[in-house]
C-alpha positions as CSV (number, residue, x, y, z in Angstrom):
1,M,107.5,80.0,73.5
2,A,110.1,81.5,75.8
3,A,111.7,83.4,73.0
4,S,108.3,84.9,71.9
5,V,107.6,86.0,75.5
6,A,111.1,87.6,75.8
7,A,110.5,89.4,72.5
8,H,107.2,90.7,73.6
9,A,108.7,91.9,76.9
10,Q,111.5,93.7,75.0
11,A,109.0,95.4,72.7
12,Y,106.7,96.4,75.6
13,P,104.9,98.8,75.4
14,S,104.2,98.7,71.7
15,Q,100.5,99.6,71.7
16,P,98.1,101.8,73.8
17,T,97.5,100.9,77.5
18,R,94.0,100.8,78.8
19,W,94.0,102.2,82.4
20,L,90.8,101.5,84.3
21,V,89.7,103.9,87.1
22,P,86.9,102.4,89.2
23,Y,85.4,105.8,90.1
24,P,83.8,108.7,88.1
25,P,86.0,111.4,86.6
26,G,87.3,114.2,88.9
27,G,88.2,112.3,92.1
28,G,91.6,111.6,93.7
29,S,92.0,108.2,92.0
30,D,91.1,109.7,88.6
31,F,93.5,112.6,89.1
32,L,96.3,110.3,90.0
33,A,95.8,108.1,86.9
34,R,95.5,111.0,84.5
35,T,98.5,112.9,85.8
36,I,100.8,109.8,85.8
37,G,99.2,108.4,82.7
38,N,99.9,111.5,80.6
39,A,103.5,111.6,81.8
40,M,104.0,107.9,81.1
41,A,102.5,108.3,77.6
42,E,105.0,111.0,76.8
43,Q,107.9,109.0,78.1
44,T,107.0,105.7,76.4
45,K,105.6,107.3,73.2
46,Q,102.6,105.0,73.6
47,Q,99.0,106.3,74.3
48,V,97.5,105.7,77.8
49,V,93.7,105.7,77.6
50,I,92.0,106.4,81.0
51,E,88.6,104.6,81.2
52,N,86.3,105.4,84.1
53,K,84.3,102.3,85.1
54,A,82.6,103.0,88.4
55,G,80.3,100.6,90.3
56,A,79.9,97.9,92.9
57,N,82.5,99.4,95.3
58,T,85.2,99.1,92.5
59,A,84.4,95.4,91.8
60,I,83.1,96.0,88.2
61,A,86.4,97.5,87.0
62,A,88.4,94.9,89.1
63,A,86.6,92.0,87.5
64,D,87.1,93.5,84.0
65,T,90.8,93.7,84.7
66,A,91.0,90.2,86.1
67,R,89.4,88.8,82.9
68,S,91.8,90.8,80.6
69,A,94.9,89.4,78.9
70,P,97.9,89.5,81.2
71,N,100.1,91.4,78.7
72,G,100.5,94.8,80.5
73,Y,98.0,96.6,78.3
74,T,95.1,96.6,80.8
75,I,95.8,98.0,84.2
76,L,93.6,99.1,87.1
77,N,93.8,101.9,89.6
78,A,93.2,99.9,92.8
79,D,92.6,101.2,96.3
80,N,92.3,99.4,99.6
81,G,88.6,98.9,98.9
82,T,89.5,96.8,95.8
83,M,92.5,94.9,97.2
84,V,91.8,94.7,101.0
85,F,88.3,95.6,102.2
86,N,85.9,94.1,99.5
87,S,86.9,90.4,100.2
88,A,85.8,90.9,103.8
89,L,82.8,93.1,103.1
90,Y,81.1,90.8,100.6
91,S,80.4,87.1,101.0
92,K,80.6,86.7,97.2
93,L,82.9,88.8,95.0
94,S,83.3,88.8,91.2
95,Y,87.1,88.6,91.5
96,N,89.7,87.4,93.9
97,P,92.2,90.2,94.8
98,V,95.0,87.7,95.6
99,K,94.5,85.1,92.8
100,D,93.2,87.3,90.0
101,L,95.3,90.5,90.2
102,T,99.0,91.3,90.2
103,P,100.3,94.2,92.3
104,V,102.4,96.5,90.2
105,A,103.1,99.6,92.3
106,L,101.7,101.6,95.1
107,L,101.5,105.1,93.6
108,G,100.2,107.2,96.5
109,R,98.7,107.5,99.9
110,F,95.8,109.7,100.9
111,P,96.1,110.0,104.7
112,M,92.9,110.4,106.6
113,I,92.1,113.5,108.7
114,L,89.4,113.8,111.3
115,V,87.4,116.9,110.6
116,V,84.3,118.6,112.2
117,G,81.9,121.1,110.8
118,P,81.3,124.7,111.9
119,A,78.3,123.6,114.1
120,S,80.6,121.4,116.3
121,D,81.8,123.0,119.5
122,A,84.7,120.4,119.7
123,K,88.0,122.3,119.5
124,D,90.1,119.1,119.8
125,V,89.9,115.3,119.7
126,K,89.6,115.0,123.4
127,A,86.5,117.2,123.5
128,F,85.0,115.5,120.4
129,L,85.4,112.0,121.9
130,A,84.1,113.1,125.3
131,K,80.9,114.2,123.6
132,A,80.6,110.9,121.7
133,K,81.1,109.0,125.0
134,L,78.5,111.0,126.7
135,R,75.9,110.4,124.0
136,P,76.4,106.9,122.5
137,G,75.0,106.7,119.0
138,A,74.0,110.4,118.9
139,V,77.0,111.8,117.0
140,N,76.4,111.5,113.2
141,Y,79.5,111.1,111.0
142,G,79.6,110.8,107.2
143,S,81.9,109.0,104.8
144,A,82.5,108.7,101.1
145,G,80.5,105.4,101.2
146,A,80.0,102.3,103.3
147,G,83.2,100.2,103.2
148,S,85.3,103.2,102.0
149,P,88.7,104.0,103.6
150,H,86.9,107.1,105.1
151,H,84.3,104.9,106.8
152,L,86.7,102.2,108.1
153,A,89.1,104.9,109.4
154,M,86.2,106.2,111.6
155,E,85.3,102.6,112.7
156,L,89.0,102.2,113.7
157,L,88.7,105.4,115.8
158,E,85.5,104.2,117.4
159,V,87.1,100.9,118.4
160,T,90.3,102.5,119.7
161,A,88.5,105.2,121.7
162,G,85.6,103.0,122.9
163,V,82.9,105.2,121.5
164,D,79.7,104.6,119.5
165,M,78.8,106.9,116.7
166,N,76.2,106.8,113.9
167,H,77.6,106.3,110.4
168,I,75.9,107.9,107.3
169,G,77.3,106.7,104.0
170,Y,77.3,109.0,101.0
171,R,78.0,108.5,97.3
172,G,81.5,110.1,97.4
173,A,83.3,112.5,99.7
174,A,81.8,115.7,98.0
175,P,78.2,115.3,99.2
176,A,79.4,114.3,102.7
177,L,81.5,117.4,102.9
178,T,78.5,119.5,101.8
179,D,76.4,118.1,104.6
180,L,79.3,118.5,107.1
181,V,79.5,122.2,106.2
182,G,75.7,122.5,106.4
183,G,75.5,120.9,109.9
184,Q,73.6,117.7,108.9
185,I,76.5,115.6,110.1
186,E,79.1,116.5,112.8
187,A,82.3,114.9,111.6
188,M,84.0,112.7,109.1
189,M,87.4,111.3,108.1
190,V,88.6,112.9,104.8
191,D,91.8,113.2,102.8
192,M,93.5,116.4,101.7
193,A,92.6,115.8,98.0
194,A,88.9,115.8,98.8
195,G,88.7,118.1,101.8
196,G,91.7,120.4,101.4
197,G,89.8,123.3,99.9
198,F,87.2,123.1,102.7
199,I,89.9,123.1,105.4
200,K,91.9,126.0,103.8
201,S,88.8,128.1,103.6
202,G,87.9,127.4,107.2
203,K,84.6,125.8,106.4
204,I,85.6,122.6,108.3
205,R,88.1,122.2,111.1
206,P,90.8,119.5,111.3
207,L,91.3,117.9,114.7
208,A,93.9,115.1,114.0
209,V,95.6,113.2,111.2
210,A,95.6,109.4,111.0
211,N,99.2,109.3,109.8
212,A,102.5,108.4,111.3
213,T,103.7,112.0,110.9
214,R,102.1,115.4,110.7
215,L,101.1,116.4,107.2
216,P,103.1,119.2,105.5
217,Q,99.9,120.9,104.5
218,L,98.6,120.9,108.1
219,P,101.7,121.3,110.3
220,E,99.7,122.5,113.3
221,V,97.4,119.5,113.4
222,P,98.6,116.7,115.6
223,T,98.6,113.0,114.7
224,F,96.5,110.5,116.6
225,A,99.7,108.9,117.8
226,E,100.7,112.2,119.5
227,L,97.3,112.1,121.3
228,G,98.0,108.6,122.6
229,M,96.1,106.6,119.9
230,K,99.0,105.1,117.9
231,S,96.8,102.5,116.2
232,V,94.6,105.1,114.5
233,E,96.5,105.3,111.3
234,A,94.6,105.1,108.0
235,A,94.9,106.2,104.4
236,A,93.4,105.5,101.0
237,L,96.2,103.5,99.3
238,V,96.0,103.9,95.6
239,G,98.1,101.6,93.4
240,V,98.2,99.9,90.0
241,V,97.4,96.2,89.5
242,A,97.3,94.1,86.4
243,P,95.7,90.7,85.6
244,A,97.3,87.6,87.2
245,G,100.0,85.9,85.2
246,L,101.7,89.0,84.0
247,P,105.2,88.0,82.6
248,P,108.0,89.1,85.1
249,A,109.8,91.2,82.4
250,V,106.6,93.1,81.6
251,L,105.9,93.6,85.3
252,T,109.3,95.1,85.8
253,T,109.0,97.4,82.8
254,L,105.5,98.5,83.7
255,N,106.6,99.3,87.3
256,K,109.6,101.2,86.1
257,N,107.5,103.2,83.6
258,L,104.9,104.1,86.2
259,V,107.5,105.1,88.9
260,D,109.7,107.0,86.5
261,A,106.6,109.1,85.3
262,M,105.5,109.7,88.9
263,N,109.0,110.8,89.9
264,L,109.3,113.6,87.3
265,P,109.6,116.7,89.4
266,A,106.6,118.5,87.8
267,V,104.4,115.4,88.2
268,K,105.4,114.8,91.8
269,Q,104.7,118.5,92.6
270,R,101.3,118.3,91.1
271,L,100.4,115.2,93.2
272,I,101.7,116.8,96.4
273,E,99.7,120.0,95.8
274,F,96.6,117.9,95.1
275,G,97.0,116.2,98.5
276,V,98.6,112.9,97.5
277,E,101.7,111.5,99.3
278,P,103.7,110.0,96.4
279,V,105.2,106.5,97.0
280,G,106.3,104.6,93.9
281,S,107.0,101.2,95.4
282,T,108.3,97.9,93.9
283,P,105.7,95.2,93.1
284,Q,107.1,93.2,96.1
285,Q,106.7,96.1,98.5
286,Y,103.2,96.7,97.3
287,A,102.2,93.0,97.7
288,E,103.6,92.8,101.2
289,L,101.8,96.0,102.2
290,L,98.5,94.5,100.9
291,R,99.1,91.3,102.9
292,I,99.7,93.3,106.1
293,E,96.7,95.6,105.5
294,T,94.4,92.6,104.8
295,V,95.2,91.0,108.1
296,R,94.7,94.3,110.0
297,W,91.4,95.5,108.3
298,H,89.8,92.1,108.0
299,K,89.9,91.7,111.7
300,L,88.3,95.2,112.2
301,I,85.6,94.4,109.6
302,K,84.8,91.0,111.2
303,D,84.9,92.4,114.8
304,Q,82.6,95.3,113.9
305,K,80.3,92.9,111.9
306,I,80.4,95.2,108.8
307,S,78.9,93.7,105.7
308,L,77.8,95.1,102.3
309,D,75.8,92.0,101.3
């Protein structure tokens, strides 16, 4: 038995890999998978098939992955919704992120940026929060969906600043950004991948970044830490996970193949230009990050009584 497992690991990969993306084509997660997947296919000489399987806040694709054979040929693009938020947002979940899935690598971070629309007179975070404090519940903000990293980043800001705003969830960042430009909502948290074009064209205005350091694409925009709100740090964390029980040798090879593909200069440059902060962690680093993030965000979700049941 041990010999056959070792032989399988040595030959891996020897067939196409099915890479599930729990969102429709065209978004940041999809772009990340296709960009790295194409490079990995070239390097390993084995096909990587991207399969978009959206629904149930990523749970449909996650449950599919959890049920698949732990052989390295079914992998999932997982964000913090999949691996951190869902287990607190739903009382019943079709998969267990800790027991049913194996962290392989954190591929990239999509740091959140507080932006306002052209109708807002707030020129900085201080003015924006002052208005929100003056009119509790009157400031409408949008997100890419209830329970998304964009939504919970704004909840984190509300708790930290002691303000009450009104959340409006959309089906993705694109329709929220359209309403932000149109003045139907006043603000939102967004990442560069989704909102970069709107920011560069001046259609929306960035006030602060929820990141430890300033973003290279927005060197003039301060971090929340610089403004005295160190705890307001949030990003969509997109990694790859596989079914539980993945053989250690396959896990090591899969991690290496993903990270090697991502670190190709042309691939890395494409990701940065799209608005991704490339990472390429070890499985152990990714697992530890998920553990820390789970403690942090589960407390916020519980304290704010946020539920998607």
